[in-house]
N, C-alpha and C positions, 0 to 999 in steps of 0.2 A: 503494500500500500504506499503510494507517493504522500510524503508529508505536505501538508497544507500550510498556508500563510498563517493560519491560526494556530497550528502546532508549533511553528517557530516562536511565534509570539509567547505562547506557554512556556516554551522552553527557557527562553530569554528572561521571563518573569521568575522562574524558579531559580535561575542562576542569580539574578539581581536580589531575590530575596536572601539567598545563602550569602552574598556579599554584604548586604545590610546586616544581617546577623552577626557575622564574624567581625565586621567593622564596630559595630556596637560593642562587642565583648573585647575586642583586643585594643582597640584604638581610642574610640570616643569617650567611653567611660573612664578608663585608667588616665586618659589625656586631660579630662576636665578634673579629675582629682589632683593630678600633679600640679596643673596650673592654678588652682585654688590654694594648695598647700605651699607651693614654692614662690610664687608671684604676688598673689592676693594678700596671703596671710602676713608675710614680712612687711608689706607696705602698709597695712591697717595697723599692725603693732607699732610701727614706726612713727606713724603720721598722727595716731590717736592717743599714742603713749600708753598702750595696755600693758598691765602689769603681768609678772610671770605666770601667775595662777589663772589669769584670764587667757593667756595664750596657751598654756596647757589644756585647759577646759575646751578651747576652741579645737585644739588637734584632736583631743579624744572624741569630741562629738562629731567632727569631720570623719574620722577613721570608722567610727561606729556606723555612721549612715553609709560609707562607702562599702564596708564589708556587708552590710545588709542588702545594699543594691546589687552588687556584683554576686554575692552567694545566692540570693534569690533569682537573679537573672539566669547563671548558669544552670542551677538547679531546674529552672523552668524549661531550659532548652533541652537538657539532657535526660530528664525523667520521661521515660516512655509510658505512655498512658493508652496505648492502643491494645485492642482485644486480639490474643494470640490464638485462643483455642476455642472449641466449639462449647457452648453452654446448654446442657441439655433442657434445663428449665427456662431458657431464653424466651423473651416475649415475641421477638420479631426474626426475620430470615433476611440476611443480605445477600443478594443476588451475586455481588462482585467478589465477596470475601468467601461466600458459600458456606457461612457459619451462622449458627443461632446466636443472638445476642440479647442482653438483658434491657430492660427500660431505660431511657436517657442514653443509650449508645446509638450513635449515628456514624454513617460512613463519610469520611473526608477525602474529597477528590484530590487534594493537594497532597495530603499524606498517603493516599491509596491504602487506607485501612480504617476500619471500624475503631472509634475512639470511645472508651468508657466514659459515661457522662459527659459527653462533649458539649463544651460550652461555646467556642469558637475558635477559628484557625487565626493564630497571631502572625502577621506578616513579619513583623520586626524580628520575632524570635525563629520564624520559620518552623512553627510547631503547633500542633493542636493544643488547646489548653483543656484538660479533662480532670478525671478523678484524682490522679496521682500528682499533678504539677499545678492544679489550680490554686493551691495553698501558696505556693512560690511565686506566682504570677500576681496575685491580688497583694501579698505583702510587698512585692518589687514596686508596683504602682503607689502603694502607700509610701514607701520609703525615698521614691523619687520625687514625690510631691513634698515630703519633708525636706529633703535634700535641696531642692530647688528653692523653697522658701528661704532656707537657711542660708545658702550661698548667695541668693540675690540680695539679701540684707547686707552681707559683707561685700558684694561686688559694688553696690550702691555707695557705700562708704569710701570705696577704693576709687571708683570714677568721680565721684562728687569732689573729692579732694584735687583732682586735676583742673576743676575750674574754679573761676573767681566771679564773685557777684551773681549775676543771672546767667552765666553761661551754660550751666546744665540744662536749665529750662529752655533757653533759646536752642541748644542742639536738639532736645527733644522735639520742639515744635519743627524744627527744620526737618527731621525725619518722619514726623507724622505727616505734615504739609509740604511736599515736594515744591510747590510754588515759591515758599519762603526762601528756598535756594537760590533763586532767580533775583529775589528783592534784596538779599543781603549779600554784599561783595565778597565777604571772607569765605575762602575756599574750605571745604570739608576736609578735616584731617583725623588723625589717630583717635582724638578725643571723641569725635562723632562716632566713629566705629565702635569705640567702648559703650557709648549710649546706646547703639544700635543692639550691642550684646545684651544690656539689660532689657531691653524690650523682648528679645528672644527668650530670655530667662522668664519674663512674666508669661509668655505664651506658653512656655513649658510648663509653669505651674498651673495654668489653667487647663492645660490638655490633660497632665497626669492627675490633677484634682478631680476633674469630670470623670475620667476612667474609674478612678478609684472609688469616686461616690456611686458609680453606677454598678460596678462589679461588687463591691462590698455590700451595697444594699440587696443584690441578687443572693449573696451569701446567707445574709440575715434572713431572707424570705425563703431561702431553701429552695432556688429554682436557679436554671441555666438561663443563658442570654436568649436561648430559643423560647423559653416560657415566659420571658419577662413580660410581655404584652399582656397575657392572661392572668397575671399575678395580681395579688391584692397587696393591701398595706402590710408591713412587717408586723407579725405577731409576737409580741414581748415574751410570751410564755414559751417561745420555741427557739429564741435566737441562740441560747447556749447550745441546743442540740444541732442547729443548722451550722454554728460555727465549728462544732466537733465534726461534723461531716465533711468539712473542707480542710480544716487545719488540724484535725486529729484531736485525741481526748486531751492532749495536753496544749490546747489552743493557746493557752496564754503564754507558753514559753515559745510556740512557733511564730507568733506575732513578734516577739522580740529578737529572736534569734534563728536564722535560717537553718543551721545545722542540728537543731534541737531534735531528738527523737519524739515525735507525736504520732503514733500509729492511728490509722482511721479505725472508727467503731466497727 
């Protein structure tokens, strides 16, 4: 069978998905942490004259967030949640995999496998989120949100120190409204690029916060992303059980540390 143009597009998207995944793990996340710790931190400490204890506290918080982000990210990617064997008491039959599968198991075309309690296919991780790795995915979103809020505060202090008077506000307005670039003769420079990075940080806060709010809400409701539209409000009497079904019986440790042992009930 001769491959069609659509087949080539699908192959390209698969390769692109893998490149994004490995770039996120190997370069973007570690690079961001190194930049914050080696460039932003020393400048903020020097400019604002932070004490030794404040500096140590900042390093500990940054490292804790970094370990949780990277740990949950890697475990999300490398934890296999696909269905391998025939389930005799399965609810439905998959024609593609030729196996019986339990409730909430769905076939993913991208992974070419049936996924246990499939939530969705994550493009950035190049992996389906399901029964065994949903814990890490949701925790990853939460710690990305916390990390971005934390780093944006220090990035603002770092960038604001580079401006005098109303320079920061003027640069921000020039980025928001491109017409001001033609009205203000001063050329845009490195400081404007730093302000643009602040805006990107804020965008990541909104993006990660929205995703965490959505997926954590689904966890507390006990539903997957497929069932979200038909779900009702959160039942407060069931939230601990629903948390345990995703984060395991020791969910309170799983929320704090990605490597904590917390078996599913």
